[in-house]
N, C-alpha and C positions, 0 to 999 in steps of 0.2 A: 504494500500500500504506500502511495506517495505520502511523504511527510507533510502534515498540515491539511491533508485532504480527508474527506470522509464520504462514505457511501450514504447517499440520501435515501433513507428508508422511512423517514418521517412523513406523515400525510398532512401534518399541520405544522407550519413553521412561522414563528414570530419574527418580524423584520423591523428595523428601525431606520432612522434617517440616513445612516451610513450605507444602507443597502440600496438606496434609491439612486438612479432609476432601477427598478427591480426587474430582473429577468430570470427565467428558469430554463435550464439548470443554472445554478449560481456558480461562480468561480471556485468556491471552496468545496464543491461537490466532486467526489472522485470520478464519477461518470459524467463529466461535463458535456460530453458529446452523445449522451444517451438519446436525445431527441433534438430537433432544431431549437435554437434559442428563440424564445418568445418573450417580449416585454409585456409586463403585467401592470395595469393601472391601479395599483393598490391604494394610491393616494385618494382616489375618488370616493370609494365606499368604505375604505378601511380594511378591505380584504379582496383577494382575487384568487381565482382557481385556475391552475394551469390546464389548458385544454389537452395537453399531451399525456401527462403523467397523473393528473388528478390531485396534485399537491395543493393544499389550501394555504395561502400566505396571508397572514394577519398582521396588520401594521400596529405596532405598539402605540397606544394613544388614540387609535381609531382614525377616522377619515380626517383629512385636512379641512379646515373651515373655508367656505367659499368667500369670494371677495364681495 
């Protein structure tokens, strides 16, 4: 296993500001090329579901407030 990488087996992942813009798979995932990279708009609703692997990403603090 590559150092600093992990196999993404979680089906629910909490993400923060440092993870934005969010895409799946994430760089720290061991299987970064398991499916095409897709950007997920987690800021809009506070959560986003990857259409390829089904991982639910939840933004810490919820959705961003609108202008």
